[in-house]
C-alpha positions as MATLAB code, in Angstrom:
seq = 'MQTNIRKFISLLPLLTISSASALAANGGVIHFVGQIVETPCVYQPSSQQMRVNCYNAKTGNTERTIPMNALLQGQTIVNDTSIARLQWVDQAKKLAILNVEYK';
ca = [
       0.057    0.069   -0.016;
       2.825    2.406    0.980;
       4.512    1.727   -2.248;
       1.527    2.681   -4.214;
       1.454    6.022   -2.393;
       5.010    6.729   -3.219;
       4.464    6.045   -6.895;
       1.583    8.422   -6.849;
       3.451   11.097   -4.954;
       6.381   10.800   -7.407;
       3.919   11.252  -10.440;
       2.214   14.105   -8.823;
       4.791   16.845  -10.052;
       4.592   15.497  -13.645;
       0.818   15.518  -13.674;
       0.806   19.177  -12.361;
       3.113   20.308  -15.110;
       1.267   18.697  -17.807;
      -2.012   19.947  -16.669;
      -0.685   23.466  -16.328;
       0.702   23.537  -19.839;
      -2.578   22.322  -21.105;
      -4.478   25.217  -19.454;
      -2.018   27.763  -20.552;
      -3.054   27.626  -24.324;
      -5.131   30.717  -24.737;
      -5.174   31.140  -28.463;
      -4.651   29.519  -31.877;
      -6.339   28.735  -35.168;
      -8.522   25.713  -35.922;
      -8.957   24.793  -39.564;
     -12.069   22.735  -40.670;
     -11.928   20.857  -43.962;
     -14.961   19.224  -45.759;
     -18.030   19.669  -47.853;
     -21.727   20.636  -47.319;
     -23.601   18.055  -49.361;
     -27.209   17.201  -50.027;
     -28.933   14.066  -49.198;
     -28.373   11.421  -51.916;
     -31.178    9.886  -53.906;
     -32.758    6.768  -52.763;
     -33.091    4.046  -55.324;
     -35.789    1.317  -54.616;
     -35.830   -1.455  -56.988;
     -38.544   -3.992  -57.549;
     -39.164   -6.719  -60.130;
     -41.173   -4.273  -62.417;
     -39.553   -0.826  -61.867;
     -36.997    1.182  -60.126;
     -38.255    4.085  -57.881;
     -35.956    7.168  -57.523;
     -36.604    9.670  -54.873;
     -34.321   12.648  -54.469;
     -34.356   15.583  -52.094;
     -33.208   18.957  -53.065;
     -33.301   22.100  -50.760;
     -34.704   24.255  -53.453;
     -37.373   21.973  -55.063;
     -38.138   19.482  -52.356;
     -38.707   15.800  -52.911;
     -38.803   14.612  -56.524;
     -39.860   11.058  -57.320;
     -39.427    9.240  -60.714;
     -40.276    5.754  -61.716;
     -38.346    3.770  -64.460;
     -39.652    0.515  -65.934;
     -37.155   -2.214  -64.858;
     -37.064   -3.629  -68.591;
     -35.755   -0.129  -69.695;
     -32.842   -0.326  -67.260;
     -32.181   -3.964  -68.382;
     -31.869   -2.759  -71.904;
     -29.364   -0.085  -71.063;
     -31.443    3.049  -70.372;
     -29.671    5.534  -67.969;
     -31.550    7.365  -65.154;
     -30.517   10.941  -65.330;
     -31.839   13.734  -62.844;
     -30.431   16.979  -61.436;
     -28.085   15.343  -59.123;
     -27.259   11.984  -60.379;
     -26.740    9.567  -63.183;
     -27.564    5.872  -62.646;
     -27.134    2.781  -64.910;
     -26.861   -1.030  -64.422;
     -23.154   -2.256  -64.841;
     -23.315   -6.061  -65.872;
     -20.948   -8.291  -63.617;
     -21.305  -11.359  -65.814;
     -21.615  -11.916  -69.778;
     -24.901  -13.784  -69.341;
     -26.349  -10.449  -68.012;
     -27.954  -12.160  -64.942;
     -26.071  -10.253  -62.400;
     -25.775   -6.451  -62.311;
     -24.743   -3.592  -59.988;
     -26.657   -0.191  -60.061;
     -23.837    2.479  -60.489;
     -24.725    5.854  -59.357;
     -22.538    8.885  -60.196;
     -23.442   12.189  -58.400;
     -22.797   15.412  -60.102;
];
């Protein structure tokens, strides 16, 4: 028990010095880096259609429905904020990824 007290007492000056230096800072500059972005579009696929719901601060919600067979034939979904198309993973065109590019 006495050994623990001695260790604490020996560390006390070090803790006091580090605390004082942290409190002594009274100025400086903070730089923030980033972007303010809008909410991305929501793509909701079903077997018959692809629903696209986009939010824009100026116009509010916009919703568009694209027939799924048009996408399967290579049609691109274009709106104010994004471009979406199917990207085939296999040559048999049975597996695809919906690729969305935001402007």
